[in-house]
C-alpha positions in Angstrom: 175.5 155.7 132.3 176.6 158.8 134.5 178.0 157.7 137.5 176.7 157.8 140.6 177.4 159.7 144.0 179.2 157.9 146.2 176.9 156.2 148.8 177.4 158.0 152.2 178.4 154.3 153.6 181.4 154.5 152.3 182.5 158.2 152.9 185.6 157.5 155.0 186.2 154.6 153.7 189.6 153.9 152.4 189.2 154.9 147.9 191.7 152.4 147.3 190.5 149.3 148.4 189.1 146.8 145.7 185.4 146.5 147.8 185.1 149.9 147.5 184.8 149.7 143.8 182.9 147.2 144.1 180.4 148.2 146.6 180.3 151.5 144.7 179.4 149.3 141.1 176.7 147.4 143.0 175.3 150.5 144.7 175.0 152.0 141.2 172.6 148.9 140.3 169.3 150.8 141.6 169.8 153.5 139.8 170.4 150.8 136.7 167.3 149.0 137.8 165.5 152.1 137.9 166.5 153.3 134.8 165.3 150.2 133.1 162.2 150.0 135.0 163.2 146.9 137.1 162.7 144.7 133.9 160.4 141.8 133.1 157.9 140.6 136.0 156.6 137.3 134.3 153.5 135.8 135.7 153.7 133.7 132.6 156.6 131.8 134.1 155.1 131.9 137.6 152.1 130.0 136.5 153.6 127.5 135.3 155.1 126.2 138.3 153.9 122.3 140.0 154.1 121.6 143.7 152.0 118.9 146.1 149.3 119.7 147.9 148.5 118.7 151.5 146.4 115.6 149.8 149.4 114.0 148.0 147.7 115.5 144.8 149.8 117.6 142.1 148.1 120.6 141.0 149.5 124.0 139.0 149.9 127.5 141.3 146.7 129.5 140.0 145.7 133.1 139.9 142.0 134.6 139.4 141.9 137.2 137.0 140.8 139.7 140.6 144.1 138.5 141.8 146.5 138.5 138.7 145.2 142.4 138.7 146.3 143.3 142.1 149.6 141.9 141.1 149.4 144.0 137.6 148.7 146.9 139.7 151.2 146.3 142.5 154.3 145.7 139.4 152.8 149.2 138.1 152.8 150.8 141.0 156.6 149.7 141.8 157.3 151.3 138.0 157.9 147.6 136.6 158.1 148.0 133.1 157.0 144.7 131.5 154.5 142.5 132.3 154.5 138.9 130.7 151.7 136.1 130.2 151.2 133.0 128.0 149.7 132.9 124.4 149.4 129.5 123.8 147.7 129.1 121.0 145.6 125.8 122.3 144.2 127.6 125.9 141.1 129.6 124.4 140.3 130.6 128.2 143.9 131.6 128.6 143.8 134.1 126.2 140.1 135.1 127.5 142.3 136.0 131.0 145.2 137.9 129.3 142.7 140.1 126.8 140.2 141.1 130.7 143.4 142.3 131.7 145.2 144.1 129.6 141.6 145.5 128.9 141.6 146.5 132.4 145.0 147.8 132.3 144.0 150.5 129.6 140.8 151.3 131.7 142.6 152.6 134.8 145.9 154.3 132.7 148.3 151.8 134.4 152.4 152.4 132.7 153.1 149.2 132.0 153.5 146.7 128.7 152.5 143.9 128.5 154.3 141.3 126.4 153.5 137.3 124.8 155.4 134.6 125.9 155.2 132.9 122.5 156.9 129.6 120.5 158.3 130.6 117.3 155.2 129.6 115.7 152.6 130.9 114.0 150.2 129.9 115.5 150.9 131.6 118.6 152.3 134.6 116.4 148.6 135.0 115.4 146.8 134.0 118.6 149.0 136.8 120.6 148.1 140.0 117.7 144.3 138.9 118.0 144.3 139.1 121.9 145.9 142.6 121.8 149.7 141.7 122.5 151.4 144.3 120.4 154.7 143.2 122.3 156.1 139.8 121.6 158.7 137.5 123.4 159.7 134.9 120.8 161.3 131.8 122.4 162.7 128.6 119.6 165.3 126.0 121.3 168.8 125.7 119.3 170.9 123.5 121.6 172.0 119.8 120.5 168.8 118.0 122.1 166.1 120.5 120.0 168.1 120.3 117.1 167.9 116.2 117.2 163.7 116.1 118.6 162.5 118.5 116.0 165.3 117.4 113.2 166.2 121.0 112.3 170.2 122.1 112.6 170.8 125.9 113.9 170.9 127.5 110.3 167.1 125.8 109.7 166.2 126.7 113.4 167.2 130.7 112.2 164.8 131.0 109.5 162.2 129.4 111.7 162.8 132.2 113.7 162.7 134.9 110.8 159.5 134.0 109.6 157.6 134.1 113.4 159.8 138.1 113.1 158.3 138.7 110.0 154.7 137.7 110.5 154.9 139.7 114.3 155.8 142.4 112.3 153.3 142.2 109.3 150.6 142.0 112.5 151.6 145.5 113.8 153.7 144.2 116.7 156.0 147.0 117.9 158.0 145.1 119.9 160.2 142.0 119.2 162.3 139.8 121.2 163.8 136.5 120.4 165.7 134.0 122.7 167.4 131.3 122.1 165.3 129.3 125.3 168.6 126.8 125.9 171.0 129.3 125.4 173.5 128.1 128.1 173.2 124.3 126.5 173.6 125.7 122.8 177.3 125.2 121.9 178.6 128.4 120.3 179.5 127.3 117.4 176.0 126.5 116.7 175.2 129.9 118.8 176.4 131.8 116.0 175.5 130.0 113.3 171.8 130.8 114.3 172.3 134.0 115.2 174.8 135.0 111.4 171.4 133.4 109.1 169.0 135.3 111.5 171.0 138.3 110.7 171.1 137.6 107.4 167.2 137.1 107.2 166.5 140.3 108.7 169.4 142.3 106.7 167.5 140.7 102.9 164.1 141.8 104.5 165.3 145.0 106.2 164.0 144.5 109.4 165.0 144.2 113.1 164.8 142.7 116.6 164.0 145.0 119.6 165.4 142.4 122.0 167.5 139.4 122.2 166.9 136.5 125.4 169.8 135.1 126.8 168.4 132.2 129.2 170.3 130.4 131.7 167.1 127.2 131.7 168.9 125.0 134.3 170.7 127.5 136.3 174.3 126.2 135.6 175.5 129.5 133.6 178.4 131.4 134.6 179.7 135.1 133.6 181.9 134.1 131.4 179.0 132.3 129.4 176.9 135.2 128.9 179.8 137.6 128.0 180.9 134.4 125.1 177.6 135.2 123.8 177.3 138.4 123.9 181.0 138.5 122.2 179.1 136.2 119.5 176.2 138.6 118.7 178.3 142.0 118.2 180.6 139.4 116.0 177.0 138.8 114.0 176.7 142.4 114.5 172.5 141.8 114.9 171.3 145.2 116.4 169.2 145.2 120.0 167.6 147.3 122.0 168.2 145.5 125.4 169.1 142.0 126.2 167.1 139.7 128.9 167.7 137.5 131.1 166.1 134.6 133.2 168.3 132.2 134.5 166.5 129.9 136.7 167.8 128.5 140.3 168.2 124.9 140.1 171.3 125.2 142.1 170.4 128.4 143.9 173.0 130.7 142.5 170.7 132.3 140.3 170.9 135.8 142.8 174.8 135.8 141.8 174.4 135.9 138.5 172.1 138.1 138.1 173.8 140.6 140.1 177.1 139.4 138.1 175.0 139.5 134.8 173.7 143.0 135.5 177.2 144.7 136.6 178.6 143.4 133.5 175.5 145.0 131.4 176.2 148.6 133.3 179.6 148.1 132.3 179.4 147.3 129.1 176.6 150.7 129.0 173.8 147.0 127.8 170.3 147.9 128.7 169.7 144.3 130.3 166.3 143.1 131.9 166.6 141.0 134.0 163.4 138.4 134.3 161.9 137.9 138.0 158.4 136.3 139.1 156.1 135.6 142.2 158.6 134.3 144.6 161.0 133.2 142.9 158.6 130.2 141.3 158.3 128.8 138.1 159.4 125.9 136.3 161.4 123.9 138.7 163.0 126.3 140.8 161.6 129.6 138.3 163.6 132.4 138.2 164.5 135.3 140.9 161.7 137.3 142.4 162.2 141.3 142.4 162.4 141.3 146.2 165.1 138.6 146.0 167.1 140.5 143.4 167.1 143.6 144.8 167.8 141.9 148.6 170.8 139.9 146.4 172.0 143.4 145.8 171.6 144.5 149.1 173.6 141.0 150.7 176.2 141.8 149.0 177.0 145.3 149.8 177.2 143.9 153.5 179.4 140.7 152.8 182.3 144.2 151.5 181.5 146.1 154.8 180.0 143.7 157.2 179.9 146.1 160.4 178.1 148.9 158.0 174.9 147.0 158.3 172.2 150.2 159.9 174.3 152.7 157.2 173.6 150.2 153.8 169.8 149.6 154.8 169.2 153.5 154.9 171.6 154.1 152.0 169.3 151.2 150.3 166.0 152.3 151.1 166.9 156.0 150.2 167.8 154.7 147.2 164.7 152.6 146.2 162.5 155.9 147.4 159.3 157.0 148.2 156.7 155.6 145.1 154.1 158.8 143.9 151.1 157.5 146.4 154.1 158.4 149.4 154.7 154.9 150.5 158.5 153.7 150.7 158.9 151.3 148.0 160.0 148.2 150.3 157.7 148.8 152.2 155.1 148.0 148.8 157.3 145.0 147.2 157.4 143.4 150.4 153.4 144.0 150.8 153.0 142.2 147.6 155.4 139.4 148.8 152.7 139.1 152.0 150.2 139.1 149.2 151.3 136.1 147.5 151.9 133.7 150.2 148.5 134.3 151.2 147.7 132.9 148.3 150.2 130.1 147.8 148.7 129.7 151.8 145.3 128.5 150.3 146.2 127.1 147.7 148.7 124.1 150.1 151.5 125.0 147.4 154.7 124.2 148.1 157.2 126.3 146.9 161.1 127.3 147.2 162.1 123.4 147.7 165.5 122.3 147.4 166.2 121.0 143.5 168.6 117.8 146.3 164.9 116.7 147.7 163.4 113.4 146.8 160.0 114.6 144.8 162.5 117.1 142.7 161.3 114.6 139.8 157.6 115.6 140.3 158.0 119.3 138.9 155.2 119.0 136.2 157.3 120.7 134.1 155.7 118.8 130.9 157.3 120.8 127.8 161.0 119.8 130.4 160.2 116.7 131.6 159.2 115.7 127.6 162.5 116.8 126.8 164.4 114.8 129.2 162.8 111.5 128.0 163.4 112.7 124.1 166.8 112.6 125.1 166.9 109.6 127.0 165.6 107.6 123.9 168.0 109.6 121.6 170.8 107.9 124.0 169.3 104.5 123.2 169.6 105.2 119.3 172.9 106.0 119.5 174.0 103.2 122.0 173.8 104.2 125.1 172.6 102.4 128.0 172.0 102.3 131.9 173.2 104.8 133.9 175.1 106.3 131.3 171.6 107.2 129.2 169.8 107.9 131.8 172.5 110.6 132.6 172.6 112.2 129.4 168.4 112.2 129.3 168.8 114.1 132.2 171.6 116.3 130.6 168.6 118.1 128.4 167.0 119.7 130.8 168.5 118.8 134.4 171.8 118.4 134.3 171.9 120.4 137.8 170.2 117.4 139.5 172.4 115.3 141.3 171.7 111.0 139.6 169.8 109.8 143.3 167.3 112.1 142.5 166.0 110.3 139.0 166.1 108.6 136.9 163.5 110.6 135.0 161.1 113.4 135.4 157.8 112.6 135.0 155.7 114.8 133.6 152.6 115.7 135.8 149.4 115.4 134.1 147.0 117.3 136.6 147.8 121.3 136.5 146.9 124.4 135.4 150.2 124.1 132.5 149.4 120.4 131.8 150.5 119.9 128.1 150.3 118.0 125.3 153.7 116.0 125.7 152.1 115.0 129.5 148.6 113.5 127.8 151.6 111.5 125.9 153.5 110.5 128.7 150.6 109.5 130.5 148.5 107.1 127.7 151.8 105.7 126.3 153.0 104.9 129.5 149.1 103.5 130.5 149.3 101.2 127.1 146.0 103.4 125.4 145.0 103.4 122.0 143.3 106.2 120.2 139.3 105.7 120.4 137.1 106.0 117.2 135.8 109.5 116.5 132.1 108.7 116.3 133.2 107.5 120.3 134.9 110.5 120.9 132.2 113.1 119.7 129.7 111.3 122.3 132.5 111.3 124.7 133.4 115.0 124.6 129.1 116.4 124.3 129.7 117.9 128.5 132.8 119.5 127.1 131.4 121.2 124.1 131.9 124.9 125.6 136.0 124.2 126.8 136.4 122.8 123.2 134.6 126.0 121.5 135.3 126.0 118.0 137.5 122.5 118.1 134.4 120.4 119.2 133.7 120.2 115.7 137.2 118.5 114.9 136.8 114.8 116.0 140.8 114.1 116.4 142.0 111.3 114.0 145.3 111.3 115.3 147.3 110.9 118.4 148.9 115.0 118.6 145.3 116.3 118.5 143.9 114.2 120.5 146.4 114.9 122.8 146.2 118.7 122.3 142.4 118.6 122.8 143.1 116.0 126.6 145.4 118.9 127.4 143.4 121.9 127.4 140.0 119.8 128.7 142.5 119.4 131.7 143.5 122.9 132.2 139.9 123.9 131.5 138.8 121.0 134.2 141.7 122.8 136.6 141.0 126.2 136.2 137.0 125.4 136.9 137.6 123.3 139.9 141.0 125.0 141.7 142.7 121.4 141.1 142.1 118.3 139.8 144.1 115.2 140.7 145.8 112.9 138.9 142.4 110.2 138.2 140.0 113.1 137.4 143.2 114.3 134.7 143.0 110.4 133.5 139.7 110.2 133.4 139.6 113.2 130.3 142.4 111.4 128.9 140.1 108.6 128.3 137.5 110.6 126.6 140.0 110.1 123.6 141.4 107.0 124.6 141.3 103.5 125.0 143.0 100.7 126.9 143.8 97.9 124.3 141.5 95.3 126.5 137.9 97.9 126.1 136.2 96.6 123.4 
């Protein structure tokens, strides 16, 4: 990247001072971010948020198609290059939602690209392709807890990732990113083993990935941790056009780590796409918001030259510039923030909570809470008990949280992002058993439209029943604008009964 001109607020400042060079680099990040089109705006991340409503119930954050469309139009007007959507195959209404957004974007000539966030699973990849996605953001867990729960080592997980990449290419995807979803909790030896095996497969079949994600899903990573992983990627020889950072804000330092990550990649000549979400909400404390990302660079500049605030503010506004329709960039993204705040106020959503609050265990992240519980059970199997087992359980995903805030997080059942792990947790907690298939068939008649083609496939095992129950809960949440826990348990009891019930 060509060197940027010296910003006006540095004229007359001593160029030999370290803060001068840091300020020049920080200011150059605005050009860097514009060149990579700001990164990835993840509607998917935002829709997985869960908060407390005014009536005390818990529900997920939800956007209507029209609200999501307004968000997409706003991001496109800012020049954002990629918008990420969920591609969960057990949610046909969600895929219809995605399809409508993408069709409207094409009809209106928007320039943004849509990406499907998908597991390295054939059902996810096929669903994404059938929905119309041509950019696929694949992810797979490689940390020790993930290896233990799926009973596969890092190399075997790389085999699974390759199968998903090959299928994506066969189905016509023209951009594929692979991400170890827990990169900062994956030991370096496992991280190397995963990418060495993956590169072997890619070389053998003449394939490649376009991007690699290096996410910090508990927000405890350091810039040295990132450097270690970039070094391993270089050692393995795996090719990529871009890296992508996804940093959660569990302990409140994602702003700084995002900026440090971008600075490092700019120095190395690597294209780094930051992940950002609606106002920084998402699973637990979420990833950064676009306005927070921009303003975190601005704050770093102010810390270096606190007496130059007016000049720095003006220089940043001029650097961000004017949009094609004549509006200032800074005004447009602040209007978008106001739009999102109004939606949150309407739904009673509580956001940006401290990770040290007394309510952190009710974060509603079913997959993450399920992983926490699995780690806790594995600790028991290995002979750990008491607080030590709790600490090991929490470390799977909640390692950033203090022990007094736990013991273990509880998956929220009544939420837009409800998954089968949430259902499993609650039916195990209530000691429920699966109903007879004929009983289930009779009880789910009113829900035939929500179940679509699966209506004819009555579950005969707990896993299938959990997945269908979770789907009905999600559909009811979307239709009703949120349901409470008792309503969600009523749906679970369509498939399960108490042991006392005849």
